C-alpha positions in Angstrom: 83.8 112.1 30.4 83.4 109.9 27.3 82.6 111.4 24.0 80.3 109.6 21.6 80.3 109.9 17.8 77.6 108.4 15.7 78.8 106.6 12.6 75.4 105.2 11.4 72.1 104.4 13.0 73.6 101.4 15.0 77.4 102.1 14.9 79.1 104.5 17.4 82.6 105.5 18.3 83.4 106.0 22.0 86.5 108.0 23.0 87.8 108.4 26.5 90.5 110.9 27.6 92.6 109.7 30.5 95.0 112.4 31.4 98.4 112.8 29.8 101.4 110.5 29.0 104.6 111.0 30.9 106.0 112.7 27.7 103.3 115.3 27.9 101.0 114.1 25.1 97.3 113.7 25.7 96.2 110.1 26.3 93.0 108.8 24.7 91.4 105.4 24.0 88.7 104.7 21.5 86.3 101.9 21.0 83.7 101.3 18.2 80.5 99.5 19.1 77.6 98.1 17.1 74.2 98.1 18.7 72.5 94.7 18.3 69.4 94.5 16.1 67.5 93.1 19.2 67.7 96.6 20.8 64.7 98.8 20.0 65.6 102.0 18.1 64.2 104.1 21.0 66.5 102.2 23.5 69.7 102.8 21.4 70.7 106.1 23.2 70.4 104.3 26.6 72.4 101.3 25.3 75.2 103.4 23.9 75.4 105.5 27.1 75.7 102.4 29.2 78.5 101.1 27.0 80.3 104.4 27.2 80.1 104.4 31.0 81.5 100.8 31.1 84.4 101.7 28.7 85.2 104.9 30.7 85.4 102.9 33.9 87.7 100.4 32.3 90.1 103.1 31.1 90.0 105.0 34.3 90.8 102.0 36.5 94.4 101.9 35.3 94.3 100.1 32.0 95.7 103.0 30.1 98.7 102.2 27.9 101.1 104.2 30.2 100.2 102.0 33.1 102.6 99.4 31.7 105.5 101.8 31.9 108.2 100.5 34.2 108.7 102.5 37.4 112.3 103.4 36.5 111.3 104.9 33.1 108.6 107.0 34.5 110.7 108.1 37.4 113.5 109.3 35.1 110.9 111.3 33.1 109.5 112.7 36.3 113.0 114.0 37.3 113.4 115.8 34.0 110.1 117.6 34.6 111.0 118.9 38.1 113.8 121.2 37.2 111.6 124.3 37.6 110.1 123.1 40.9 113.0 122.0 43.0 116.4 123.5 43.8 119.3 121.7 42.1 120.5 120.2 45.4 117.0 118.9 46.2 116.6 117.4 42.7 120.0 115.7 43.0 119.0 114.2 46.3 115.8 112.7 44.7 117.9 111.4 41.9 120.4 109.7 44.2 117.6 108.1 46.3 115.6 106.9 43.3 118.8 105.3 41.7 119.0 103.1 44.8 115.4 102.1 44.6 115.6 101.1 40.9 117.3 97.8 41.7 114.3 96.7 43.8 111.3 98.2 41.9 112.6 99.8 38.7 111.4 97.0 36.3 107.9 96.8 37.8 105.1 98.4 35.6 103.3 101.2 37.4 100.0 99.3 37.3 101.5 96.3 39.0 103.4 98.1 41.7 101.9 96.9 45.0 102.6 97.9 48.6 104.2 94.5 49.3 106.9 95.3 46.7 107.6 98.5 48.4 107.6 96.8 51.8 110.2 94.3 50.5 112.3 97.2 49.2 112.3 98.8 52.7 113.4 95.5 54.3 116.4 95.4 52.0 117.2 99.1 52.6 117.2 98.5 56.3 120.1 96.1 55.8 122.3 98.8 54.2 125.2 100.0 56.3 126.7 103.4 56.8 130.0 103.7 58.7 129.6 100.2 60.0 126.1 100.7 61.3 122.7 100.1 59.8 121.1 103.2 58.3 118.5 104.9 60.4 114.8 104.3 59.9 114.3 108.0 59.1 116.7 107.6 56.2 115.0 104.4 55.0 111.7 106.3 54.9 113.2 109.1 52.9 113.7 106.6 50.1 110.0 105.8 50.2 109.2 109.5 50.2 111.1 109.9 46.9 109.2 106.9 45.4 105.9 108.3 46.7 106.6 111.7 45.0 106.9 109.9 41.6 103.8 107.8 42.2 101.8 110.8 43.3 102.6 112.3 39.9 101.5 109.1 38.1 98.2 109.3 40.0 97.7 113.0 39.2 98.1 112.1 35.5 95.5 109.3 36.0 98.0 106.6 35.0 97.3 104.7 38.2 94.3 104.9 40.5 96.1 104.8 43.9 99.5 105.5 45.3 100.7 102.3 46.9 103.4 104.1 48.8 100.7 105.8 50.9 99.3 102.4 52.0 102.3 101.2 54.0 102.2 101.2 57.8 105.6 102.6 58.8 107.3 102.3 62.2 107.9 105.4 64.2 111.2 107.1 63.6 113.6 108.2 66.4 113.1 111.8 67.1 116.2 114.0 67.6 115.8 117.0 69.8 117.2 120.1 68.1 119.3 122.1 70.5 118.9 125.9 70.4 121.6 128.4 71.6 120.8 130.3 74.8 121.1 134.1 75.0 124.4 133.7 76.8 125.7 131.4 74.0 124.6 133.9 71.4 126.6 136.6 73.2 129.7 134.3 73.2 129.2 133.7 69.5 128.9 137.4 68.6 132.1 138.1 70.6 134.0 135.5 68.5 132.6 137.0 65.3 134.1 140.4 65.9 137.6 139.1 65.0 136.4 137.3 61.8 137.0 138.5 58.2 134.1 140.6 56.7 132.5 137.9 54.6 132.4 135.4 57.5 131.2 137.9 60.0 128.3 139.2 57.9 127.4 135.8 56.5 126.7 134.4 60.0 125.0 137.6 61.1 122.6 137.4 58.2 122.0 133.7 58.9 120.9 134.7 62.5 118.8 137.7 61.6 117.1 136.5 58.4 116.7 132.7 59.0 117.9 132.1 55.4 119.2 128.7 54.3 122.9 128.3 53.5 122.3 128.2 49.8 120.0 131.2 49.8 122.7 133.3 51.6 125.3 132.2 49.2 123.2 133.4 46.2 122.3 136.8 47.6 123.2 139.8 45.3 123.2 143.5 46.1 120.5 143.9 43.5 118.2 141.9 45.8 118.0 144.9 48.1 115.3 147.5 47.5 113.5 150.3 49.4 109.7 150.1 49.6 107.9 152.8 51.5 111.2 153.8 53.2 111.7 150.2 54.4 114.8 148.3 53.3 113.8 144.9 51.9 115.7 141.8 50.8 114.2 139.5 48.2 115.3 135.8 48.5 114.7 134.0 45.2 117.8 131.9 44.5 120.0 129.3 46.0 123.6 128.2 45.4 124.2 124.6 46.4 126.9 122.0 45.9 125.6 119.2 43.7 127.5 115.9 43.4 129.1 115.6 40.0 128.0 119.1 38.9 129.9 121.4 41.4 128.2 124.5 42.7 124.9 125.1 40.9 122.6 128.1 41.2 118.9 127.6 41.0 115.6 128.5 42.7 115.0 128.3 46.4 114.1 124.9 48.0 110.4 125.3 47.4 110.8 127.3 44.2 109.2 130.4 45.7 110.7 133.8 46.4 110.1 135.8 49.6 110.7 139.3 50.9 112.4 140.1 54.3 112.1 143.5 55.9 115.2 145.1 57.5 114.9 147.4 60.6 117.2 150.4 60.9 120.0 148.5 62.7 120.1 145.7 60.2 119.8 148.1 57.2 122.8 150.1 58.5 124.8 146.9 58.9 124.1 146.0 55.3 125.2 149.5 54.2 128.4 149.3 56.2 129.2 145.9 54.8 128.6 147.1 51.2 130.9 150.1 51.8 133.6 147.8 53.2 133.4 145.4 50.3 133.6 148.3 47.8 136.7 149.6 49.5 138.1 146.0 49.6 137.7 145.7 45.8 139.3 149.1 45.3 142.3 148.3 47.4 142.7 144.9 45.9 142.3 146.1 42.3 139.5 143.6 41.4 135.9 144.3 40.3 133.2 144.8 42.9 131.2 141.6 42.9 127.4 141.5 42.4 127.2 138.8 45.2 127.3 139.7 48.9 129.5 137.0 50.2 132.9 136.9 48.4 136.3 136.4 50.0 139.1 139.0 50.3 139.9 138.6 46.6 136.3 139.1 45.4 135.8 135.4 44.6 132.7 133.4 45.5 133.0 131.2 48.5 132.1 127.5 48.3 129.0 126.9 50.4 130.7 124.0 52.3 133.4 126.5 53.4 130.9 128.4 55.5 129.8 125.2 57.2 133.3 124.0 58.0 134.5 127.4 59.2 131.5 127.6 61.5 132.5 124.5 63.4 135.8 126.2 64.3 133.9 129.2 65.6 131.7 127.1 67.7 134.7 125.4 69.2 136.3 128.8 69.9 133.2 130.1 71.5 132.7 126.9 73.6 129.4 126.0 72.0 127.9 122.6 71.6 129.1 120.3 68.8 125.5 119.5 68.1 125.0 123.0 66.7 125.3 123.5 62.9 124.6 126.3 60.4 120.9 125.3 60.1 120.7 125.8 63.9 120.5 129.5 63.4 117.4 129.0 61.2 115.8 127.1 64.0 116.9 129.9 66.4 115.3 132.5 64.1 111.9 130.8 63.9 111.8 129.9 67.6 112.8 133.3 68.7 110.1 135.0 66.6 107.3 132.7 67.6 108.2 133.0 71.3 108.5 136.7 70.8 104.8 136.9 69.8 105.2 137.3 66.0 102.2 135.6 64.4 102.7 132.2 62.8 101.8 133.2 59.2 104.3 136.1 59.2 107.1 133.8 60.5 106.2 131.1 58.0 106.4 133.7 55.2 109.8 135.0 56.4 111.2 131.5 56.6 109.8 130.5 53.2 107.2 128.0 54.5 103.5 128.0 53.5 102.5 125.4 56.1 102.4 127.0 59.6 101.8 123.6 61.3 105.0 122.2 59.6 106.8 125.3 60.8 105.9 124.8 64.4 106.6 121.0 64.4 110.0 121.4 62.7 111.4 124.7 64.0 109.7 125.9 67.2 111.7 124.5 70.1 110.7 125.5 73.6 113.7 127.1 75.4 114.4 126.0 79.0 113.4 129.5 80.3 110.0 129.0 78.6 109.6 125.6 80.2 110.4 127.1 83.6 107.9 129.9 83.0 105.3 127.2 82.2 106.0 125.5 85.5 105.8 128.8 87.4 102.5 129.6 85.6 100.9 126.4 86.8 102.2 126.8 90.3 100.8 130.3 90.5 97.4 129.1 89.2 97.3 126.2 91.8 98.7 127.9 94.9 98.4 131.7 94.2 101.1 134.3 93.4 103.2 133.4 96.4 103.9 130.3 98.4 104.3 131.0 102.2 107.0 128.4 102.7 109.1 127.9 99.6 111.0 125.1 101.3 107.8 123.1 101.9 107.0 120.5 99.2 103.9 121.1 97.1 101.0 119.2 98.5 102.5 119.0 102.0 
């Protein structure tokens, strides 16, 4: 709302606050007006109020000084302000994607960035090649998502009135069905794990039983365990990720929030046995006991990529699908809990998601047994609990 300061009987200073600059300083614009002599003294307050309203509308509609900031300058400033919000790997991904977009829209002032400029950028991005093939539409749209995150921040700071990235009509992306291991495949995998070194065995077991992301598992420390009301709990608050040009970096979780996972007696005893084995390993090897859970036989931290690469060998040994990856166990975790009757909010909290609808769309995959149950359920409702002649086609 505009503030009005009276200078004399017919002279007034109008000041409008319009959010904050991208450097964090408050942004204000001022204007001094002189009321014409033709305006009756009793009408001066109404005249000044009308002028203040017009001036505020002018400022709020995107004519603030920061609206002329080029997109690239604002985007780089935005990246610097996100270090506490995103994990290092996520921030690095945003930075890589924005660097690509700068050649198309980087020089355009925020106030002049229109949907057509973004649509032209998408046309050029669709021409990019990866391993001899055009990049997928889903990847193209991820570039727009990065741009939209920057423009959303500009809108929040009242530098622009609308986010042009939200005005684009995008084509549908090709959906990829996420395969989930069956109970038999899980048994095969557990059988293979029995012969693995300690850190591999328990890393993959924790991936299955906690649903943690790879980076979160790599950052777990023994101090993250605690006992609350005789229940063993694990607090997940950090992530160790491989960042291009920076090596392995430790930071917050993907969404910047910590969460607590409760261990039942079986899982608690497994953690105790693993800790005892690692203490003995350090004693026998003559090296200090590490504060981190997943170290190799010499007490050294394992590179996150190593767990991913080694898992491929285990899948091949167990005869599992090449479509499976480490994140598959996170999908398995969420799907199993939801199908097992655990409420959505609890599962979302365990997985580190606040949006239960996103959780169901992304992670809950109907198993084939569930689909068969659905078919049996409909048959039972239509034809009763038993069908006299099972060989006779339905509707015959």
